[in-house]
C-alpha positions in Angstrom: 146.3 44.5 275.1 148.7 43.9 272.3 150.4 40.7 272.2 154.1 40.7 271.6 153.9 37.7 269.0 150.9 39.1 267.3 150.9 38.3 263.3 153.9 35.9 264.0 153.3 31.9 263.0 151.7 29.7 265.5 154.2 27.0 264.7 157.1 27.4 267.3 160.2 27.3 265.2 158.8 30.0 263.0 157.7 32.1 265.4 161.1 32.0 267.1 162.8 33.1 263.9 160.1 35.7 263.2 161.2 37.1 266.7 164.5 37.1 265.9 164.2 38.9 262.5 161.7 41.4 263.8 163.9 42.4 267.0 166.4 43.6 264.2 163.8 45.6 262.2 161.4 47.1 264.6 163.5 50.2 265.6 164.3 51.0 261.8 163.2 54.4 260.7 159.9 54.7 258.7 160.0 56.1 255.0 156.6 56.8 254.1 156.7 57.4 250.4 153.0 57.6 249.7 150.3 58.9 251.8 147.7 61.5 252.2 148.6 63.4 255.4 148.0 67.1 255.3 151.1 69.1 255.0 149.4 71.8 256.9 149.9 69.7 260.0 153.8 69.7 260.0 153.9 73.4 258.9 151.5 74.8 261.3 152.3 72.1 264.2 149.0 73.0 265.5 147.3 70.4 268.2 144.9 68.0 266.8 141.3 68.9 267.8 139.8 66.2 269.1 139.7 62.3 269.2 136.8 62.1 266.5 138.6 64.2 264.3 141.5 62.4 264.5 140.4 58.9 264.4 137.0 58.8 262.9 136.3 61.6 260.3 139.5 61.3 258.0 139.4 57.5 257.8 137.4 55.8 255.3 138.1 52.5 256.6 136.1 53.6 259.6 133.3 55.4 258.4 132.6 53.1 255.2 132.4 49.9 257.9 129.9 52.0 260.1 127.9 53.3 257.0 127.5 49.7 255.9 126.0 48.8 259.1 123.3 51.7 259.0 125.2 54.5 260.5 124.5 57.8 258.6 127.8 59.6 257.7 126.0 62.9 258.9 126.2 61.2 262.4 130.0 60.8 262.0 130.3 64.5 261.2 131.3 63.9 257.5 130.5 67.1 255.5 127.9 67.3 253.0 128.3 68.8 249.6 125.4 71.0 250.1 126.5 72.2 253.5 123.6 70.5 255.0 123.5 69.8 259.0 125.7 67.1 260.2 127.2 66.0 263.9 129.4 68.7 265.1 129.9 67.4 268.7 132.8 65.1 268.5 132.0 63.5 271.8 128.7 62.1 270.1 130.8 60.8 267.2 133.1 59.2 269.3 130.3 57.5 271.3 128.8 56.2 268.2 132.1 54.8 267.1 132.7 53.2 270.4 129.2 51.5 270.3 130.3 50.1 267.1 133.7 49.1 267.7 132.9 45.5 267.7 132.1 45.6 263.9 136.0 46.0 263.3 136.7 42.3 265.1 139.1 40.7 262.9 140.2 43.7 260.6 143.5 45.6 260.3 141.8 48.7 261.4 141.3 47.3 264.8 145.1 46.3 265.0 145.9 50.1 263.8 143.7 51.8 266.0 144.3 49.6 269.1 148.3 50.0 268.5 147.9 53.8 268.3 146.1 54.0 271.5 148.8 52.2 273.3 151.6 53.5 271.6 150.8 57.1 271.6 148.4 57.5 274.7 149.2 54.7 276.9 145.8 53.0 276.8 145.9 49.4 277.0 142.1 48.8 277.3 139.8 48.1 274.4 137.1 50.9 273.2 133.6 50.0 274.3 130.4 52.2 275.4 131.3 52.0 279.0 134.7 53.6 278.7 134.2 55.7 275.6 133.7 59.1 277.6 136.7 58.3 279.8 139.0 57.4 276.7 137.8 60.7 274.9 138.9 62.5 277.8 142.2 60.9 278.3 143.1 61.7 274.5 141.8 65.0 274.6 143.8 65.9 277.4 146.9 64.4 275.7 146.3 66.2 272.3 146.7 69.5 274.0 150.3 68.5 275.0 153.6 69.2 273.0 154.2 65.3 272.9 151.3 64.9 270.8 151.9 67.8 267.9 152.2 66.5 264.5 156.0 67.0 264.5 156.5 65.5 268.1 154.5 62.5 266.6 156.7 62.2 263.5 159.8 62.1 265.8 158.0 59.6 268.1 157.3 57.1 265.0 160.8 57.7 263.9 159.7 58.9 260.7 162.7 59.3 258.2 160.8 60.9 255.2 157.2 61.2 254.4 155.4 62.1 251.3 151.9 64.0 251.1 150.2 63.7 247.9 149.5 67.2 246.1 147.6 68.3 243.0 149.2 69.6 240.2 147.9 73.2 240.7 148.9 73.2 244.5 151.2 76.2 245.4 152.9 74.1 247.9 153.0 76.9 250.5 152.8 74.7 253.3 155.8 72.7 252.1 157.9 75.8 251.7 156.6 77.0 255.3 158.1 73.5 256.4 161.6 74.0 254.8 162.0 77.4 255.8 161.1 76.7 259.4 164.4 74.8 260.1 162.7 71.8 261.6 164.7 68.5 260.5 161.6 66.6 259.5 161.5 65.6 255.8 158.1 65.9 254.2 158.0 66.0 250.5 155.1 66.6 248.1 154.0 64.2 245.4 152.9 65.4 242.0 149.2 64.2 241.4 147.9 65.7 238.3 144.7 63.5 237.8 142.4 66.9 237.9 144.1 67.8 234.8 144.7 64.7 233.1 141.3 62.9 233.6 138.7 64.4 231.3 135.8 62.8 233.5 137.1 64.7 236.7 134.7 67.2 237.8 135.6 70.6 236.8 138.5 69.5 234.3 137.8 72.3 231.9 138.3 74.8 234.5 141.2 73.1 235.8 143.0 73.1 232.4 142.4 76.7 232.1 144.0 77.1 235.5 146.9 75.2 234.6 147.6 77.6 231.6 147.1 80.6 234.0 149.8 79.1 236.4 152.5 78.4 234.0 151.9 81.0 231.3 151.7 78.2 228.7 148.8 77.4 226.2 147.2 74.5 228.2 144.8 74.0 225.4 147.4 73.1 222.6 149.0 69.8 222.9 152.6 71.3 222.9 151.6 73.7 225.5 149.8 71.3 227.8 153.0 69.2 227.9 155.0 72.2 228.4 152.8 73.3 231.5 153.3 69.6 233.1 156.9 69.9 232.7 156.9 73.2 234.4 154.9 72.2 237.1 156.7 68.9 238.1 160.2 71.1 237.9 158.4 73.1 240.5 157.3 70.2 242.5 160.9 68.8 242.3 162.4 72.5 243.6 160.2 71.7 246.7 161.4 68.3 247.4 159.2 65.8 245.3 160.8 62.7 244.2 157.7 61.0 242.7 154.5 61.5 240.8 151.2 59.7 241.3 148.5 58.6 238.9 145.0 57.1 240.0 143.5 56.0 237.0 140.5 53.8 236.6 142.4 51.4 234.3 145.9 50.3 233.9 145.5 51.2 230.0 148.4 53.1 228.3 149.0 54.2 224.8 151.8 55.3 222.8 150.4 57.5 220.1 152.3 59.5 217.5 152.5 62.9 217.6 149.6 63.5 215.1 147.0 61.0 216.6 148.1 62.3 220.0 147.3 66.0 219.0 144.0 64.9 217.5 142.8 63.2 220.8 144.0 66.0 222.9 141.8 68.6 220.8 138.6 66.2 221.7 139.6 66.4 225.2 140.3 69.9 225.6 137.2 70.6 223.3 134.9 68.7 226.0 134.0 66.4 223.1 135.7 63.3 224.4 134.0 60.0 224.7 134.4 57.7 227.8 136.7 55.8 225.5 138.6 58.9 224.5 139.1 59.8 228.0 140.4 56.5 229.0 142.8 56.6 226.1 143.9 59.9 227.0 144.8 58.9 230.4 146.7 56.2 229.0 148.6 58.2 226.6 149.5 60.5 229.4 151.1 57.7 231.5 153.4 57.2 228.6 154.1 61.1 228.4 154.9 61.4 232.1 157.1 58.3 232.1 159.1 60.1 229.1 159.3 63.2 231.3 160.4 61.1 234.3 163.4 60.2 232.0 164.3 63.9 231.8 163.7 65.0 235.5 163.9 61.6 237.4 160.4 61.6 239.0 159.3 57.9 240.0 156.2 57.3 238.4 153.4 55.6 240.5 150.5 53.9 238.7 147.5 53.3 240.9 144.8 51.5 238.7 142.0 49.5 239.4 139.4 51.3 241.5 135.8 52.1 240.4 135.7 55.5 242.2 132.6 56.5 243.7 130.6 53.5 243.1 127.7 55.1 244.7 126.3 58.1 242.9 124.0 58.8 246.1 127.2 59.2 248.2 129.1 61.0 245.7 126.2 63.4 245.2 125.8 64.1 248.9 129.2 63.8 250.3 131.6 64.2 247.2 134.6 62.1 246.4 136.7 59.6 248.5 133.9 58.7 250.7 134.8 55.1 251.1 132.6 53.7 248.0 135.4 53.0 245.7 135.5 49.4 244.6 138.1 47.1 243.3 138.0 46.1 239.9 139.8 43.2 237.6 142.8 44.5 235.6 144.5 43.3 232.4 148.2 44.3 233.1 149.8 42.3 230.3 148.2 44.1 227.2 147.2 47.4 229.2 150.9 48.2 230.0 152.5 46.9 226.7 152.4 50.3 225.1 154.2 52.0 228.0 156.7 49.0 228.3 157.3 49.2 224.5 158.4 52.7 224.8 160.2 52.9 228.0 160.2 49.6 229.8 164.1 48.7 229.2 165.0 52.4 230.5 167.3 51.5 233.4 167.3 54.8 234.8 163.4 55.0 235.1 161.2 53.5 237.9 157.6 52.8 237.1 155.9 51.5 240.4 152.6 49.6 239.7 149.8 48.8 242.1 146.9 46.9 241.7 143.5 45.9 243.6 143.3 42.7 241.4 145.1 40.2 243.5 144.6 37.6 240.7 147.0 39.7 238.2 149.9 39.2 240.9 151.5 35.9 239.9 149.8 35.7 236.3 150.7 39.1 235.2 152.7 41.6 237.5 155.2 39.5 238.7 156.4 37.9 235.4 156.2 41.5 234.0 158.3 43.0 236.8 160.7 39.9 236.2 161.4 41.2 232.8 161.4 44.8 232.4 164.2 46.9 234.2 161.9 50.2 234.8 159.0 48.1 236.3 158.5 47.6 240.0 155.8 46.4 242.0 153.8 48.4 244.6 152.9 46.5 247.9 149.7 45.2 248.9 147.5 48.4 248.9 144.5 49.7 250.0 141.9 46.7 250.6 144.5 44.4 250.7 147.0 46.3 253.1 146.2 43.7 255.8 148.1 40.8 257.1 146.5 38.2 254.9 146.8 40.6 251.9 150.4 41.2 252.7 151.1 37.4 252.9 149.5 36.6 249.8 151.2 39.6 247.8 154.7 37.8 249.1 153.6 34.6 248.2 152.5 35.2 244.6 155.1 37.8 243.6 158.5 36.0 245.3 158.5 33.4 243.2 158.9 35.3 240.0 159.9 38.7 240.9 161.8 38.1 243.8 162.0 40.5 246.6 164.0 43.2 244.9 161.5 43.9 242.0 159.2 45.2 244.8 159.5 48.5 246.8 159.0 47.7 250.6 155.8 49.0 252.1 153.8 52.3 251.8 151.1 53.1 254.4 148.6 55.3 251.8 146.9 56.9 254.8 145.3 59.8 255.9 145.0 58.5 259.3 148.2 60.1 260.9 148.3 58.1 264.1 148.0 54.9 262.2 151.3 55.1 260.4 153.6 53.5 263.1 151.2 50.6 263.5 150.8 50.0 259.8 154.6 49.8 259.4 154.9 47.7 262.5 152.2 45.3 260.9 154.2 45.1 257.4 157.5 44.4 259.3 155.8 41.9 261.3 153.9 40.2 258.3 157.2 40.1 256.1 159.2 38.8 259.1 156.5 36.0 259.5 157.1 35.3 255.6 160.8 35.2 255.8 160.9 32.8 259.0 158.8 30.1 256.8 161.6 30.3 254.1 164.3 29.8 256.7 162.5 27.1 258.4 162.0 25.2 255.0 165.9 25.8 254.4 165.3 28.0 251.1 166.8 31.1 253.0 169.8 31.4 255.3 169.1 33.2 258.6 171.7 35.7 257.5 170.0 36.4 254.3 166.8 36.7 256.1 168.1 39.3 258.3 169.3 41.5 255.3 166.0 41.1 253.3 163.9 42.0 256.5 165.8 45.1 256.9 165.5 45.7 253.0 161.4 45.3 253.1 161.3 47.5 256.0 163.5 50.4 255.0 166.0 50.2 252.2 163.7 49.1 249.4 161.4 52.2 249.7 164.3 54.5 250.4 166.1 53.4 246.9 162.8 53.2 244.9 161.5 56.6 245.8 164.9 58.1 246.0 164.4 59.2 249.6 
């Protein structure tokens, strides 16, 4: 079912070059430096429960498409905030998925899913209503075998290191279990403090108190609040973390003096922050975290540009992260200037900026990364981690930032079995891009081999210190 030349150029000369390059990188280990898999999977190494829980319920790419075509999230087993009834029969969920599989024609989700079926389960036929039950049984039977447990999948995918995403208040118990088990797999946490940084985050005030209780610091004073973050970051680093991650609505950064920062924090801690105050505080904290990174070495990732939970109805009924996050335009030149004025020339600091505004690639982000040593560009991400998005990313950034002001690829997924397919897609797309440069005599084939390996593995290894 999977064509060996998928995603390669149609032009014969370029296709031959892409094949040659891909043959050298397809077997390289995977470094997955940013994602959302559950550390409990690796700690407990328990079998996955069923095909629907593996492929449908955790994947917002899947259920948002089905919802857009009239399938109720309850019918896909997505839990409701109020604990109301939802479908609990995984076979029924799978049948609904199969009945609507045609909706994914032309999407990267189809490529990821079908490659996972073939690579992991040996299934080389397309899902449809007629074979839904048979394929469900085939997958379910395989899931109870040792070969399909989380650690075995990690090894089958040839993963060298994988990062989870963990809240600032997480005790990291599963990470400690993994490290104590003696298993050779490298699963590291990532410090994601949004819940105690974003004043508009539900439960922010309670989380602030919890932060103080965990650290023994006065988290309602500016100095105590910063000290609490330093302490939690040190705890994450002791448990293997190499990066922090910040998912803010905008790329706004601030560099206030101490008095102004304290005054802003008093508003935030007192529950009196306006929407603009909240955005300014998030921006100030990016600069504060960058300064902390100069001391403790954590790579700083900034993921702006999504209007989270665009639908209040879905948010109220199902909670956060249910597919209703929508890209928004960004202004990076002005938004990042306070941060870059403060730390942009620090050669020992790595700030990785992502965007959901493709129009900013060549106009703003690539020129910025082409100047500031601290700044690197995150890959095509989220809505644009597709073949066309990956191609556009390379076309719009390489001319100004080159390859080496980018950081390779990350899969950013909760869908564990798609990791191998996602990295395979990225490697194919990069080899296709390089084949064009070689065929136009803009790059020697020997250089293309070197760049292909860097894009597939080494840039991510180095950028994320993995």
